[in-house]
C-alpha positions, 0 to 999 in steps of 0.5 A: 043487435043494436049499433055499438057505441062507446060509453064513458063519463058515467053520471054519478047516480049510475056509478053510485047506484051500481056501487051501493049494491056491493054493500049488501054482499060485503056486509053479509060476506064478512059476517059469514067469513068472520062470525059463522064458524065461531058462532057454530063452534062456541055458541051453538056447540057444533064440533070444529071438525064438523063445522069445517066439513060444513064450510067445505061442502057448502062452499064447494057446492056454491063454487060449482053453481057460479059458472052455470049462473054466469052462463045463464045470465049471459043468455038472458034477454029481457026487457029490463036487461040480462043481469037485473032480473037475477039481482031482483030475484035473489034479494028476498031469498038471500034475506030469508036464508041469512036469517035462518042460518043464524037462527038455529036452535040453541040446545042444552046438550048440543053434543047429543045432537051433532048430526042435527046441528050439522044438517041445519047449518049445511042446509041453510048455508047451501041455500044462502050461497045459492041465492047469493050466486044468483044475485052476485054473479050477474051483479059483478058482471054488470060492472064490466058493461057500464063503461068502456074507458080504461081509467073510468073502470077503475073509478067505477070499481073503486066506488063499488068497493068503497060501498063494499068497505062501508058495508064491512064497517057496518058488519063489524059494528052492528053484529057486535052491538046486537050480540052484546045487547041481546046475548048469545043466540038471540043476538045472532038471530036478530042480527040475521034479521036486521042485516038480511032485510038490509041486504034485500033493500039495498039490492032492490035499490041498486037494481032499480037505479042502473040501466043496462046497455041494450047493444049487448043483448040478443047476441049469438048464444053459446052452450055452457061448456063451450062458453067456459072453455072459450074463456080459458083460451084468453091468455090474458085472463088465464094469467090474471086468474092464476094470480088472483087464485094465489092472492085469494088463498093468501087472504082466505085463512086470515079472514077465517082466523082473525077472531081466533087470533084476537081472542086467543093470541092477542087477548083482551087487556084489562084496560080495554075491558075497563075503558071500552063499552062491553059491546065493542070487543077487540076483534071488532076494533081490529076489523074496523081499523082494517076496513077503514084503512081500506076505504082510505086507501082506494083514492091512493090506489086509483091515482097510482094506477093512472101513473103506474098502470093496473098491473104494477099497482096491484103488484105493489099491493101484493108486496105490502100484504106479504110484508105485513103478514110476515110481521104478524108472526112476532105478535104477542099477548097484549100487543094490541097496538102492534096488531092494530098497526099491522091491520091498518097496513093490511087494510091498505093493501086490501083496498088495492086488491078489491079495486084493481083486479076486477077492472083488469077483468073488464079489460080482458073481456073486451079482448075476448069480444074482439076474438069471439064477437060475444059479450060473456061477462057472466062466464068470466066473473062466474069463473073468477068468483068460482076460483075465489070461493074454491080457494076460500073453502079449501083454506078455511076447511084446512085451517079448522082441521089443523086447529082441531087436530092440534087440540083446539077447544072453544072458550078456554085458554089454548095450548102453546101448540094451538097458538103456534099453528094459529100464528103460522096459518095467519102469517107465513102461510098466506105470505107464501101464496102472496109471493106466488101471486106476485110472480104470476102477475108479472107475466100479465101484459095487457096494458091501456094501449092494448085495450085502446087497440082492442076497442078500435077493432071493436069500433068503440074507441 
């Protein structure tokens, strides 16, 4: 093992070279979260219940591969590092799987081929997330290794999330334009090709720019289950993870339902159809406001974290998210301005959640190193993403099941019962889980002073 040294003051090319990689994961992720279920129910013609089952099965499979890939990347020891071989290896397969996921056959009578369409969707959804995990878990783990400074970790993650949010903006504009220009299934297929190739290129560039720290390689290895169990012995991580789990449930259902709410609850006013280009639907406008607000919020949250500390700043973001989701309940048909203002505020809180929690995980990984002598970023971030995906899978499945049970029919005006449940799931349901996240978070007590003491013990202060 190489001599331990403290690293801080990262050059700009390292910070931005690392950060740009997240644009690939973010714009693919948003398209999947927002467009995939709508595409398969309203364009391909797969039943909402079957789409819900496909989402659940694929995401559960994906979630359970995370810990294995995280452990494997921790054990990897190559000339170019522990994480970069995995990032390079995932780039092209992600592009291929994403393209085929959005290129199913568009059948004249989909009702007669539900089993075939379900098998198609499920196969490529599972493949996409397998390759996604192979690239994403090592990528996010790498971010915890690059600097030892408490505040620079927030800055590094902030840059990463600015890149992610910029990718999200692309994911609202590019799909809307291509789907409108090429119409229906062809538009989605071309979108899959364009965004898939873009993701592969971005990941390759990011992996080429960033260099790993050699002193973290070649340490004593652990068996998979031992590594995962040891992770949960870290009391600070347990509390942080539980808060993140509740927060993730709060965010998951609105992500699944935002396009449904914008179309079937708020609707498209006549003036919008007359004044705006046809490729710019209201749901894309709402998402762009949300994401742009998130980008603008990140310098504010970065500054506030230096004054209040990471825990208190994340708590402020959760409080804002709670208030906004409750306020959504009073939205009515035609309330474009009201809904837009709420999404701006919601995006402001989203920038907080994207920036603060990952930098807090990096801190508690140093605490783990002081106890075990090992660097296990892969195990930590794989469990982190596992919990996030598990919550999202279960919530997305449950939301679509509820809508189907209440009588949702694609492409037609919805009943009052369906509208009620759409708004309840979009508003009061997430607010409850945001409040649970805040309660758990304030039991977390690992501060900047604690990190400094830990790094003194490690010889990196």
